[in-house]
C-alpha positions in Angstrom: -10.7 13.1 -40.3 -12.2 14.1 -37.0 -11.0 10.9 -35.3 -7.5 11.2 -36.7 -6.9 14.9 -36.3 -8.8 15.7 -33.1 -9.8 12.6 -31.2 -6.4 10.9 -31.5 -4.4 13.9 -30.0 -7.0 14.2 -27.2 -6.6 10.4 -26.4 -2.8 10.8 -26.3 -3.1 13.8 -24.0 -5.3 11.8 -21.6 -3.1 8.7 -21.8 0.0 10.7 -21.1 -1.6 12.3 -18.0 -2.8 8.9 -16.7 0.8 7.5 -17.2 2.3 10.5 -15.4 -0.2 10.8 -12.5 -0.1 7.1 -11.8 3.6 6.6 -12.7 2.9 3.8 -15.2 6.0 3.1 -17.4 4.2 0.7 -19.8 1.6 3.4 -20.5 4.2 6.0 -21.0 5.7 3.8 -23.7 2.4 3.8 -25.7 0.7 7.1 -24.7 1.9 9.1 -27.7 1.0 6.5 -30.3 -2.4 8.1 -31.2 -0.8 11.5 -31.7 2.2 10.1 -33.6 -0.2 8.2 -35.9 -2.3 11.3 -36.4 0.7 13.3 -37.6 2.5 10.5 -39.4 1.4 11.6 -42.9 0.4 15.1 -42.0 1.9 18.3 -43.2 3.7 20.7 -40.8 0.6 22.9 -40.3 -1.6 19.9 -39.7 1.0 18.6 -37.3 1.0 21.8 -35.3 -2.9 21.8 -35.2 -2.9 18.2 -33.9 -0.2 19.1 -31.4 -2.1 22.1 -30.1 -5.1 19.9 -29.4 -2.9 17.4 -27.6 -1.4 20.3 -25.6 -4.8 21.7 -24.5 -6.1 18.3 -23.4 -2.8 17.5 -21.6 -2.4 21.0 -20.0 -6.0 21.3 -18.7 -5.5 17.9 -16.9 -1.9 18.6 -15.8 -2.8 22.0 -14.3 -6.3 21.0 -13.0 -5.1 21.3 -9.4 -4.3 25.0 -9.7 -7.7 26.6 -9.2 -8.4 24.6 -6.1 -5.0 25.2 -4.6 -5.3 28.9 -5.4 -8.5 28.9 -3.4 -6.7 27.3 -0.5 -3.6 29.4 -0.7 -5.0 32.9 -1.3 -8.8 32.5 -1.7 -8.7 33.5 -5.3 -10.0 30.5 -7.4 -10.7 32.7 -10.4 -7.1 33.8 -10.6 -6.2 30.1 -10.5 -8.3 29.5 -13.6 -6.4 32.3 -15.4 -3.1 30.8 -14.3 -4.2 27.4 -15.6 -4.8 28.9 -19.0 -1.5 30.7 -19.1 0.5 27.6 -17.9 -1.3 25.5 -20.5 -0.2 28.0 -23.2 3.4 27.8 -22.0 3.5 24.1 -22.0 1.8 24.2 -25.4 4.7 26.1 -26.8 7.0 23.3 -25.6 4.9 20.6 -27.3 4.6 22.7 -30.5 8.4 23.0 -30.7 8.9 19.3 -29.9 6.6 17.9 -32.6 7.0 20.7 -35.0 10.8 20.1 -35.1 10.2 16.4 -35.3 7.9 16.8 -38.3 10.4 19.2 -40.0 13.4 16.9 -39.5 11.8 13.4 -39.8 12.8 10.8 -42.4 9.6 9.0 -43.3 11.4 5.9 -44.5 13.7 5.5 -41.5 11.7 4.6 -38.3 14.8 4.0 -36.1 16.3 7.3 -37.1 12.9 9.0 -36.3 12.8 7.3 -32.9 16.3 8.6 -32.1 15.4 12.0 -33.5 12.3 12.5 -31.4 14.1 11.3 -28.3 17.0 13.7 -28.9 14.6 16.7 -29.5 12.7 15.9 -26.3 16.0 15.8 -24.3 17.3 19.1 -25.7 14.0 21.0 -25.1 13.7 19.4 -21.6 17.1 20.8 -20.7 16.0 24.2 -22.0 12.7 24.1 -20.2 14.2 23.1 -16.9 16.8 25.8 -17.0 14.2 28.5 -17.7 11.8 27.3 -15.0 14.1 26.0 -12.2 11.9 27.8 -9.6 8.6 26.8 -11.2 8.2 23.0 -10.6 4.7 23.1 -12.0 6.5 23.0 -15.4 8.6 20.0 -14.4 7.0 17.7 -16.9 9.1 14.9 -18.5 7.9 12.0 -20.5 10.3 10.0 -18.5 8.8 10.8 -15.1 6.4 7.9 -15.4 9.4 5.5 -15.7 10.2 6.3 -12.1 7.2 4.2 -11.2 9.3 1.0 -11.4 12.7 -0.1 -10.2 13.2 -1.9 -13.5 12.7 1.2 -15.7 14.5 3.9 -13.7 18.0 2.5 -13.3 19.5 4.2 -16.4 18.9 7.5 -14.7 22.3 7.1 -13.2 23.7 7.6 -16.7 21.5 10.5 -17.9 19.0 11.5 -15.3 15.3 11.8 -16.1 16.4 12.9 -19.6 17.6 9.5 -20.6 14.3 8.1 -19.3 12.3 10.6 -21.5 14.5 9.6 -24.4 13.5 5.9 -24.1 9.9 6.7 -23.4 9.4 8.5 -26.8 11.8 6.2 -28.5 9.5 3.2 -27.8 6.4 5.2 -28.9 7.9 5.9 -32.3 9.0 2.3 -32.9 5.6 1.0 -31.9 3.9 3.2 -34.5 6.4 2.0 -37.1 5.7 -1.6 -36.0 2.0 -1.1 -36.4 2.6 0.2 -40.0 5.0 -2.8 -40.6 7.9 -0.5 -41.1 9.8 -2.0 -38.2 9.8 -5.8 -37.4 7.9 -6.6 -34.2 10.5 -9.2 -33.2 13.2 -6.5 -33.1 10.9 -4.3 -31.1 10.6 -7.2 -28.5 14.4 -7.5 -28.6 14.9 -3.7 -28.0 12.4 -3.8 -25.1 14.1 -7.0 -23.6 17.5 -5.4 -23.8 16.3 -2.2 -22.1 14.6 -4.2 -19.2 17.6 -6.6 -18.9 20.1 -3.7 -18.5 17.9 -2.1 -15.9 17.6 -5.4 -14.0 21.4 -5.9 -14.1 22.1 -2.4 -12.9 19.5 -2.7 -10.1 21.2 -5.9 -8.9 24.6 -4.4 -9.0 23.5 -1.3 -7.0 21.6 -3.2 -4.4 24.5 -4.1 -2.1 24.9 -2.3 1.2 28.0 -1.7 3.3 28.6 -0.6 6.9 25.9 -0.1 9.5 22.5 1.5 8.9 21.6 4.8 10.6 18.2 5.0 12.2 16.1 8.1 11.4 12.8 9.2 12.9 10.4 11.1 10.7 8.1 13.3 12.8 5.2 14.4 10.7 2.7 16.8 12.3 0.1 16.7 9.5 -1.4 20.1 10.2 -3.5 22.0 7.7 -1.2 24.8 6.5 -4.2 27.2 6.7 -4.3 26.7 10.5 -3.7 29.9 12.4 -1.3 29.6 15.4 -2.9 32.6 17.1 -6.2 30.6 17.2 -4.9 27.1 17.8 -1.4 27.7 19.3 -1.8 25.7 22.5 -3.3 22.7 20.7 -0.5 22.7 18.0 2.2 23.1 20.6 0.9 20.1 22.6 0.6 18.1 19.5 4.2 18.7 18.5 5.5 18.1 22.1 3.7 14.8 22.2 5.2 13.8 18.9 8.7 14.6 20.3 8.0 12.6 23.4 6.9 9.6 21.2 10.1 9.8 19.2 12.2 9.6 22.4 10.7 6.1 23.0 12.0 5.0 19.6 15.8 5.9 19.7 17.4 7.1 16.5 20.5 9.0 15.5 18.4 11.7 13.8 15.0 13.2 14.1 13.6 14.8 11.0 10.7 17.3 11.1 9.0 18.9 8.1 9.5 22.2 6.3 8.7 25.3 8.4 7.1 23.1 11.1 7.9 26.1 13.4 6.2 29.1 11.7 8.4 31.8 13.2 12.0 32.7 12.7 14.9 31.1 14.6 16.1 32.6 17.8 18.7 31.2 20.2 17.3 29.8 23.5 13.8 29.6 22.0 11.6 28.1 24.8 9.6 26.1 22.4 12.6 24.7 20.6 14.2 23.8 23.9 11.0 21.9 24.9 11.0 20.1 21.6 14.7 19.1 21.9 14.5 18.1 25.6 13.4 14.5 25.0 16.4 14.0 22.7 18.9 14.6 25.5 18.7 11.0 26.8 19.6 9.4 23.5 21.8 12.1 22.1 19.6 12.3 19.0 20.2 15.1 16.6 17.3 17.0 15.0 16.6 18.5 11.6 14.0 21.2 12.1 12.4 23.3 9.4 11.9 26.9 10.2 12.6 30.4 8.9 15.7 32.6 9.3 15.4 36.3 9.3 17.4 38.0 6.5 16.1 41.6 6.8 12.7 43.3 7.2 10.2 41.4 5.1 12.6 38.7 3.9 13.5 35.3 5.4 15.3 32.1 4.4 13.4 28.9 4.3 15.8 26.9 6.4 16.6 23.4 7.8 18.5 23.5 11.1 20.6 20.7 12.4 20.3 21.0 16.2 22.2 19.3 19.0 20.0 18.2 21.9 21.3 21.1 24.0 20.1 23.5 21.3 23.4 24.3 19.6 23.1 24.8 15.9 25.4 22.3 14.1 24.6 23.4 10.6 21.9 25.1 8.5 20.7 24.8 4.9 18.8 27.7 3.3 16.5 26.9 0.4 18.4 27.8 -2.7 15.4 27.8 -5.1 12.3 29.4 -3.5 9.2 29.1 -5.6 8.8 32.0 -8.0 5.9 34.4 -7.2 4.5 32.1 -4.4 7.5 32.4 -2.1 10.0 34.8 -3.7 9.8 38.3 -4.9 9.3 39.0 -8.6 12.5 40.7 -9.8 13.0 42.0 -6.3 9.9 44.0 -6.2 6.9 43.5 -3.9 6.2 40.7 -1.5 5.5 37.1 -2.4 1.9 35.9 -2.6 2.1 33.9 0.6 -0.4 35.6 2.8 0.1 33.2 5.6 3.8 33.8 5.9 3.5 37.6 5.1 7.1 37.8 3.8 9.1 36.8 0.8 11.7 34.0 0.8 15.2 34.9 -0.2 17.3 32.4 -2.0 20.1 30.7 -0.1 23.6 31.3 -1.4 25.1 27.8 -1.1 24.1 24.2 -0.7 25.8 23.4 2.6 26.3 19.9 3.9 25.0 19.2 7.4 27.5 17.2 9.5 26.6 14.5 12.0 29.0 12.0 13.5 27.9 9.1 11.4 27.5 10.8 8.0 27.3 14.0 6.0 23.7 15.0 5.1 22.6 16.8 1.9 19.4 18.6 2.6 17.1 20.1 0.0 13.7 21.6 0.7 10.2 21.0 -0.9 10.2 21.8 -4.6 14.0 21.4 -4.8 13.4 17.7 -5.0 12.6 18.4 -8.7 16.1 19.9 -9.3 18.6 17.2 -10.3 21.5 19.8 -10.4 21.1 20.6 -6.7 21.2 17.0 -5.6 24.3 16.4 -7.8 26.0 19.4 -6.2 25.3 18.1 -2.8 26.7 14.7 -3.8 29.8 16.4 -5.2 30.2 18.2 -1.8 30.3 14.9 0.0 26.7 14.1 1.0 26.4 10.5 2.2 22.6 10.6 2.0 19.8 13.1 1.3 17.0 14.5 3.4 14.1 16.3 1.7 11.6 18.1 4.0 8.5 19.7 2.6 4.9 20.8 3.2 2.5 19.4 0.6 -0.6 20.5 2.5 -1.2 23.2 -0.1 -1.6 20.5 -2.7 -3.1 17.7 -0.6 -5.9 16.9 -3.0 -3.8 16.7 -6.2 -1.3 14.4 -7.8 1.6 16.6 -6.6 2.4 15.0 -3.2 2.9 11.6 -4.9 4.9 13.1 -7.7 7.0 15.0 -5.2 8.0 11.7 -3.5 8.9 10.1 -6.8 11.1 13.0 -7.7 13.2 11.8 -4.7 13.4 8.4 -6.3 14.9 10.0 -9.4 17.4 11.9 -7.2 18.3 8.7 -5.4 19.1 6.7 -8.5 20.8 9.6 -10.3 23.3 10.0 -7.5 23.1 6.5 -5.8 22.3 8.0 -2.5 19.5 7.0 0.0 16.9 9.7 0.4 14.8 10.4 3.5 11.6 12.3 2.7 9.2 13.8 5.2 6.3 16.0 4.2 3.4 17.6 6.1 0.2 16.0 4.7 2.3 14.3 2.0 4.2 11.1 1.4 7.1 10.2 3.6 9.6 7.4 3.9 12.9 6.1 2.4 14.1 5.7 -1.1 17.2 3.5 -1.3 20.0 4.2 -3.7 18.9 1.3 -5.9 15.4 2.8 -6.2 13.6 0.5 -3.6 11.1 2.5 -1.6 9.6 2.4 1.8 6.6 4.7 1.2 4.0 5.9 3.7 0.9 7.8 2.2 -0.5 11.0 3.7 -2.5 10.8 6.9 -4.6 13.4 8.8 -3.1 12.8 12.2 0.4 13.2 13.6 2.6 10.2 12.9 6.0 8.8 13.7 7.9 6.8 11.2 11.4 5.2 11.6 13.5 4.3 8.6 17.1 3.0 8.3 19.5 4.8 5.9 22.9 3.7 4.7 25.8 5.8 3.8 26.7 5.6 0.1 29.8 6.8 -1.7 29.3 5.6 -5.3 29.8 8.0 -8.2 27.6 8.1 -11.3 28.0 9.4 -14.8 25.1 11.7 -14.3 26.5 13.1 -11.1 29.9 13.7 -12.8 28.6 14.9 -16.2 25.0 16.1 -15.9 25.1 17.8 -19.3 26.2 14.6 -21.2 22.7 13.8 -22.5 22.2 17.3 -23.8 25.5 17.2 -25.7 24.9 13.7 -27.1 21.3 14.7 -28.2 22.5 17.8 -30.0 25.2 15.8 -31.8 22.6 13.2 -32.6 20.2 15.7 -34.1 23.0 17.2 -36.2 24.1 13.8 -37.4 20.6 12.6 -38.3 19.9 15.8 -40.2 23.1 15.4 -42.1 22.3 11.7 -42.9 18.8 12.7 -44.0 20.2 15.1 -46.6 
């Protein structure tokens, strides 16, 4: 009884975390087997108890980075422990709803229907969770995230985003449990898996063609600890950034991309420092995307990405549309954000503007916005030829978050079939191609210059055109399966 009701849910929680942290598709397809086996013949109350144990083991691991990051961010590790407990409770409600509904609606003699049912429930609740926590990426958990770890398991995201990947992840788990109990033939399980992988391979091959000429992009990554105070180390930092700009001039490109808020003050025309940074780009005519703040009013700024001409002229600006709740933005408009280093709150930008350059139109999103599929889709619909994601992962450098952040961009690339250039202070940087191929560079402690080549893309995807299709299909599927059950 102990093994089945307690140990199995704990094992599932740990396996799910390992699959997610290490982006292992094969493990995601089996991680829920112990939990599903534990609740297979359980009553609804027993199912909820087992799910609660699963949620606690999963949540404690998933949010384990919070106390350390809270200590770095505001020096209050104890508050981070409290946040960990609250966040685990919130995620626990999601899991209780998921497996509670599944147990209530399941048909014990129909494994395929059950696999479809759990997949559909997960999709519906994921849409709900994502809409409620759009500015809280720490709740951006999807069973399908791990499938972004391989080009041969991510391709169907162009049809239904990360939601269709989650659907298949739990679908395989349910069928495997049924196969172990001899309720579903193993040979048919092999056929289902082969068809899934075969379709992914075919889509990958179809989406791997490139047209036109590539655009060279320099990534200038300062890799400065975000706790560093400019008033104490200003000269050293300025020299470091100027040297990085000089190095980029020896490696000609159409575009230089810096990281989020690399300049820690608000934009002003004719800024001496900006002029010095841009001066080396004059010879090659290289445009620059620079992350810095824009003053809104007293105590409020936009977290912005400026597209700058070598002469300093502003060619375009994107203001972060989804600042982090509490950490960056005000809570219901009252009080300052908890960012002691910035000392101000970040206002939400009003529109996702495209940044124009002669060779292409750029869709920029900042930091945590990489986890928001709806923003990337809106940029694509506005004419973006490729994406740029700038961020600062220094606050979470010793956690799984920087790697997850980069792989969010892989999802956005495949969902929209657009190349993505990602550059992050103390995080991963590189290029994700529209077909899911990656050129990835892990975090380093010293300044670095990386050049990638991006291609314009113009393909349209089902997910880009109908991002709510998986939600509607899942709702209809649940209704249909319940009707058949009766």
